[in-house]
Structures are given as C-alpha cells and as structure tokens.
N, C-alpha and C positions, 0 to 999 in steps of 0.2 A: 370454579376449577377457570384459570387466565383464557385466553385466547387461544393462544397456542399449546396448553395442556390441551383443548377440546380438537387441535388442529391433533397432533399426534395421539389421542386416543380414537381418532375417527378413521385414522390411515390406510388399518387394516380391511376397512371399507370404502375408503378413496372417496369418501361424499364428504367433505370438508372445504370449501370456496375460501380463498383470500381474496377480499375484495375494495376496489375503490370506494371513498363516498360518494353517493349517487349525485350529489352537488357537483360533482367533479368531472364528472367522467364527461367528455367532449362536450366543457361547459352548458349543459342543457342544449345541446344541437336537436335540430330536427329529423325525424327520418331523413327527410330528402336532403338536408348538409351534411348525410353520413355517408352519401353516395360517394367514390373513388374521383378522384381527380386523372384526368387523362395523365397518362405518365410522362416523363422526363423524355426526349429524346433519347438517351444513352438507353436509361433503362427500358425501352419499347425495343430496342436497336439488338439485342440479344439473348440468346438462349439456349435454356439447355439442350439436349436431342436425347429421350428415352426409346430405343426400338426391341419390343418383347417379342423373344420369339418361343409360341407355347407350349411346343415339345418336348416328352421327356422319353426317356426311355422306359421306366418304369415310374411307379408313385411310391414314394417313401411311407413309414407308417406314419409320420409326425403331420404330412405337409396336405396344406387343404387348397396351395395358389392354384393361378387361373395357369392346369399346364395337361395336357394330354396326351394320351398316348398314341401315336399316328398308324393307320391304317392306309396301306397302297399314296402315301404324303404326294401329292404334286409340287416339287419345291419349286421348279421353274413358279410355276404360277406363285404360290406365296410368296416369294421374291419380284415380281411383278407385282404384286399388289401393297410389298412394304414400303416398292420406290415407288409404285403413284402417291400412297397416302402422303410418304416426306415430300414431295414434290409439292401436294394439295394444304399440308397444314403447315410447311416455312413461308409458303406465300402468302397462306393467308391471316400470319401472323406478321409478315413483314421486315421480319427479321433480319437484319445485317449479318451477323456474326454466330455462328456456332461454338459458345463457349467449352463445350465437353460432349460424348458423346457413350452413352452407354447401352450395351447390349444383354438383356437377361433376358428370367426367363422361368421356368422352362429352363432348358438346358441348351444351350447356343450354342454350344462348341461342338452339338450334334448338325450343325447348320452345315453345308459349305461356304467352303470361305469363297468362291465367288458372288455368295450373295451376303456377305459382309462389304465386300468389294463395291456392289453394284448398290448396295445402301450409302455409301459412305461418298462414291461416287455424284448419285444427284446429292447428297448434300453439297458436296462442295459445289456445284452447277447453281444451286439456288440461293444461298449464302455463301459467306467466309468462312472458311476453316482452314486457319492457319496452321501451318507447318509444328509437328508439337504438339498439336491440340490431345489432351486427353480422352485418349478412346479405348472404354475399356470393355472386356468381354468377359463374362463368368465362364467357367469349363468346371466341370464333375470328371474326376480322375482319368476313368475310364473313357472322355470319349475326347483324350488331349495326350495321344502320346508325341514324344517327338517333332515327327515329319508332319504332322499336323499343325501343333504349335507353329510351327514354321511357315507355312502355306499361311495362317493368319496373319503373323507379323507382315505378309510382304501384301496379304489385303489391307493392311493398316491400321490391326489393332496394336498398339502398343503400350497396353498395361491390361493384368493378366486378374483376376478373383476367380480362387479356386475353393472351390467344395466342400474342404479338406474335412470338419466337423467332429473329427477324432482320429488319435493313433488306435484305437483301444480295439482291436475287431469286433469283440464283441458286443462294444456300442454302436459299432455302424451295423450290425446286424441287427440289431432293437431298432436303431432308426430305419432300417430298408433299403440303405445306400447299397450298392452294388461294387464297390469298389474295397480295398483292402486298403489295410497300414501303409504297405507295399506300394500298390498303388500309388495313391498320396504322395508318399514322400519320392518317386521315384518322377511325378510328373511337377512337384514343387522345385528339386534337381533340374529337369530338362528347363522348367520358367525361367529359371535365375537365370538361365544362362541368354536366353533370348529376350527378359525383359526386367533387365539387374536393377534394382533399385523402386521397379514396379508390379511385383508381385503378389498379392494383397492374399491374404485365408482366411477364412470363415470359420468360426470353432460353436458349437452350440453345447452348453451349459445346463446343470440340472436335470439330468435324466432320471428316468424313476431309479433307484438304487444304487446311485454313482454317488459318492463317497468325496469331499472335498480333498483328499490327501489324492486317491487316484484325477481326480481332476486337475489337481497342478502337475502330477506327476508327468500327464500327458501334457499341460502347457509350456515345464521345461522342458518336457525332449524337443515340442515341436520349434520353440528359442533357441536350439543348435544348429535349426537349417531352416530356419523361415529368414523370408528377405523383410522389408522396414514397414508392412501393415499389414495389422490386425483387427480382427471384428470379430466379435465376441457377444455370441446370443443365446438367451437364457432361454429352452425349448415352451414353448406353450403349447398346450393338451388342446387341440382344436375339433370339437363339433365336426363326425361325418368320417374320421381319420381312426387308423387301426390301432395305434397307440393310443389312442381317447377311450376308447371301444376298452381295451384292456385294462385300464388304469381302472376306471368307471365301475369293471366288472371285476376287481381284485383280485386277477392273475397277476397284474404288477403292481407297485406300491407308488402310490402318491408320492412325488418330490415332495423336502421336509423343506417350509419357506425359508425356513432360519439356516439349514444349511445352504441352500441356494445361497443367501445376502451373505452365506459363508464366505462362498467360493469366489462369488462377486467382488468383495474386497481384495480377497488374497491373492486375485488375478490381477487386479488394480495395483498392489504392492509388486509381484512377482515382476510384471510388464513392466515400472519404473525404474525397478532395479536392473533393469535390462537394457535401458534408455531410451522404452518407449513413452512418447507424452499422451495422454490418453485428449483429446481434443474432442472428444465427444462423448455421450455416454457410452455407446457401443463401440466406440471406434478409438485407434492408438495406431500412432505414428511414429518412425522416427527418421532423423536428414530428411527430415521436411516431407517426406511421402503423402501427405495427406490428400484425398480425395477431392479432387476438383469439381467434381457430377454431384459428387453428393455436400460438399461447401453451395452448392446452387440451390438445392432444397430447401440445407436448415439456413440459409440467408432469406429465403423467401423469394427467389430471381426466379425468371419465366422459366418454363419446361415444357416440353413439347414431349406430345408421348404417340409415338406411332404403334401399330400391331394390335393385336386381340388383345382387349381388357388393358389397356392402356392407358394412362390418366396422364392430365397435362394443365396444366396453367398460365395462359397466356392471354393476349389481347388482339381479338379476332380484327385488325384491323381492315384486311382484306372484305370484309362483310361491313363495312363502317359502323362499326363497334367500337366503342372507349372505353369501355371497363372490363378487367380482368374477367375469363370466366374458366369455369374447374368443366374438364370435358374426359368424357368416360368413353373410350372404344368398345363396339360389339366387344363381346367375351368369347364366342364361341369363334373359332376360328373358318369355319365352313362359311359361317352368315355372311360372318367379317369380310370376307375375301369378296364377296356377291355382292356385298355395300361397297366394295372400294369400288369393283368394276364398273359399276351405276352410273355411282357418285361423283368418284376419287377419292372418300374416305370414309371410315366405317364411325363416325363421329354417335354413337346411341344418346348419352347425356350429355348438355351443355347448361350450367349452370353460371348466372351472371354474380360475382359476388362484388358485397359492399366492402365498404371502406373498414367496418368491423371484420367483416371477414377474415379479410386479406391481417387484420391486426392481431385475428388470433391465432392465427397458424405463424405467423410471423415469430408470436412472443411464446408460443409451445415448442418451437421450433427453435428458436433463436437461444432458451431458457435452459435446450439440451448441450449448449456448447462451452467449451470451457469460458471462452472469452464473455460469454453473453449478451449480449446486445447493447449496443454500444448506443447513445445518444445521437451521432449523426444518421447512422443507418436506419434507426428509429424514425426520424425526422424525410426519409426518401417518403415514407409509407403514409404519416399522420405527422404532414408540416404544421400541422396548426394546433397538433397534441403530442404536447411531448410527454416523455415516461414522468417527467416532473407531476405533470398533470393528470397523469393514471394512477399513481402510485404514493406519489410526493407527502400527502395527510393520510396515506392509510395506517393504521393504528396495530392491523394486523402486521404488515410491511415490517414496520417499525419494531414489534416486536420479534419479527424473525433476523432483523440485523441487530437487534440490540441480540439477540444468542448465539451470534456468530455463522450466523445460518444464509443470507442472503445482504446485498450487499448494491446498494444505491447512492450511486456519489456524483461526480460531475461529469465523468467517465460513460459510463455503461451499468446497466441494471444485470446480476451476475449472481450464484450462488458462490459463497465467500470460501477462496482458498482454492475454486473452476471445480470440476464435475465432482459433484459428490465428496469432494474432501472435508472431514470431518462431519459427519453429518451420517446416518444410516441410509440407506441403498432404501429401504420404503420411501422415505424422504422425500431423500433426491431425484425417485423414477416418477414422484407424484408433484407434476407442476399443478398445483390448484390454484386457478385463477380465475378472480368472478369478474361477470361484466353485466352489471344490471342495464338492457340495452332498451330497445324501441321498445318488446313486447310487452314487457312488466315485470315492477320489482323482483316479482317471486323465480325467473327466471337467472340463476345462474351457471355460468360455463361453469364445466367441469369435465379438467382432463383428468380420467380414470384411468391406473395402471394398469397396462396386463402385465402384472408379473412385474421382475426387476428391470429386467435390460433384455428385452423381446422387441424392441422396434430396432429396425432391419433398414436401413437405409443405406445400404450396400449399392445402389441404382435399383431394385429391383422393385417395379411399379404391379408386378403381379403378386406382393406380398402384403397385403394391406388388414386380411385375418393378423399378422404378429404386430399391429401397430398401437397407438396408444389411443381412444376414444375420445371424440368431443362431443359430450352428452348433455344437451339443453335439459332440463326438469318439466314438469308439465305439459310432458311428450313431444315436446320439441328434439328432435336426434338429426345426428349426421354423424358422417365420418371426416376427419381427416388423413386425407391420402397419403400426406408425405413420408421410403423401407423405403424402397425398395425402393428415397430413394429412394424414398424416398422412395429393379423389375417388380418395385415396391405396392400396387396397393388394388386388389379386384377385391370386388362384395363377392 
C-alpha cells in the first residue's frame, strides 16, 4: 500500500502525519537557532482584540464553553475590570493600532451597551481605532430586540453575529436554545436594517436524528432572508453536556458520519449556487463580507484577549520581552475580577512561543483558508526557511499533488481548487503535518480533526473544545487555541 493509501486508511483515526525529510527541516538548525526573531515593526504595531463576556441566560445542551449563569451580577465592576485589563494589555503589547474588535461569549448581547462603549472608548485611548474598523458583537435572538440593537450600534458596534443555529423549533429545543425560529427571523430582519451587509449567522448541523434533506431545507429557507455571511459548524458532542449524556446513554442516536459529511458537501454547493464564496472551512461570504477579525486568527496575526478565559497571542514588549507569548486569562469571572483589581490584569498562564510553535499554527490555520499560505506570508514568520525548504522534497506532499489534492507552486501551498474541493471532507479537515523537531525523531505533529467542520473562529475565545487539537506523540501535548476564533478557546 502506497503512502497515500495509508493516509486514506488512517483518516478515520486521524493518525497519519505528512512530514518533510528530517534533513531538510530548518536546515539542521539547533534548538537555540529556532527562537523567533523580533517581529518587524509593522507586524508588532497592530493586533486584533477579543473581549469575552462570560454570562448567559442558560446553558445550552451542547455547550461546554467558558460561560456562567449570573447571580447578582455587578456589571459596573465587570465593566471596570474589562476596561482596566484592556488598558493594561494594550499598553503591555505596545501596539499602535487595533485592527478589529470582537465581543464574544457567553452572550455579550446581554451586556449593557454602556459596557461595550466603555471598552471601545478605552481601546481608542490606548491605540488607534480607525473609523470603520470592524467591531463585532455576538447576539442571541432573545437578547437582541430592535431597540437593544440600536443601542449597541450607538455604542460602536458595526457588525453582528447572530446565533440562529437552526430554524427548526424541534432542533432548537434539542439544542437547549431559548429562542424560536420566529425569534431568529425577527432578529435577523432588525439586524439587517442596522447592519446591512455586516450581519452574520451561525448554523449548527449534524444533530442526532437530523437528515440531510431536513438540514438543506432549513439552509435554503435561511438563504431567502440572510445577509452576506454564514458560518456552518458541525455539532461536537462534548463530555459534561446534556446532549453528550443523552447520546451515550442511547436516548438519542449518534449522528451518522456519512450523513454529516453529505450535509457539509451539500451545504457547500447550495451556498455556492447562492453566490457565497467559501473562504475558510466553516465560513462563507458574498459581496466581500469576509470577517476581518477571523482573518487575523487564520493569518497568524497578533491578537489580545481580555475577559475571563480569553486567549491571546502577542509580544509583551512592555515587559522587555521580544518573543510572542500565548496567554490565557483566568477562567472564573469572580476570581478574574479580583486579579484585575489587584494587578491590572487576570493573566493566568503565559507561554513563550518558539519559532516552531508559531509556524505550526500558521500552517494549520492557513491551510483552512481557500487561499492557503503564500510564500510571502510564510516568510514573514520564517525568513530563512521557505515552504520549499519544508515541503519541496516531501514524497507524501508530492503524492497528494499528483492526486490533485494539494498544490505547492511558486505562489502558495493550498488544497487544490480551494477549500475541500474535489476531496472528501474527512481528508480536507485532517490537516496532517509532521515536524520532527528538537525533541526526537518520533515526535510527529498530528492535527486531529474534531469531526468535520467543528472549528469555530467566529471570534469566540471561549470555544476551545470545538477546535482541532495539536497533539505531540510520546505524551507531548498541547492545544492550539485559535474559534473563536479563533470567543474561541478554553480548556
């Protein structure tokens, strides 16, 4: 059996790694030489900002994100802490310009618009926030009536991401949502009036008992009323959730992988026929309505995360550091607020990223986009180690090219034909890249798929469990946090 055949055979387990020849990797560079260089001034001067609002009215049956049901919430205190942490971390990063802002959660549409305005005012005081910069708010239909949306617009929101999830009331009840299809349609219509061309909707597919015909019927109904951006996420059954328990106890059927794959492929064709361009595995846009914030994640740009459980990736120049760090804020809101009031921020964990760490993320996230990774973009992160150096002599990559799956040429590396075109969903969602790095030849990087289209980067820094995992064999393991996202990412 050839290498490609072995790759195909192993896809269900997600355990096959495509790796470049060891002698080509980093030109035999030592571990010390793999430290990342100080970023160029223009790269260090900008960052996206994610703001996590951790509160919800209820916990949905499928959700294990970092969210809490508030009891006697002191929103003024939460507002002050968000403002303080934004000020502290922006100053620490020394960025000059914020390229986008995303309020995720949780349910940030439950926040008082004054809280949103206070955060944005602080951001504009600490860095340049140009007029028209994309500022997105996640909203649930039950907490986003017309007057509320108008107040959020006055506060500075110019883009909305609505958690519609489904237009089928039976499915909404199964998911534990507290809105109906009528609520969703009403909110969508009001949103389009205020945020024309900048209203996105989230949909979930692959529910227990859901058929492809029923799913496509709902999608086509939404296409008659939606705006210009749609995110499709496959349901992931997470431990600790009500839905997981019901499925594993046998009271609900396990989603059929073949049916779910068919749903995804049919969705792509339906959306394409309606004028939508698939620019990332789970995201579709028309009329140029791509998410600027999510592109920051997928392109490996700096981003600052504030709020309970938020993740960030930036260089803390203010601490005298010159290397990018992965930072995680304290999860529990009350504890986080105490830390912010004490020291100005609630950073619980910070990990300095090596050049290898950064390249892994750039590769994994970049290959999720239709444009893949250009040579110019790659060289921003590895000026002395080109894509040709990494993959030019890889026999596995050559086999994928010969079969029309992958393309590596003078412009870029990407999946042939764009995202998932002409290849099974399982293969396209299994970005398997092997790096035999400084540890030992047996430590190959494997990006294990979380089903098909589960990666959520619609800003949500609290959705780590819905993201692909980066796993090192031989007990070397860590999580790539970008869902939310790039409200995207908590353990």
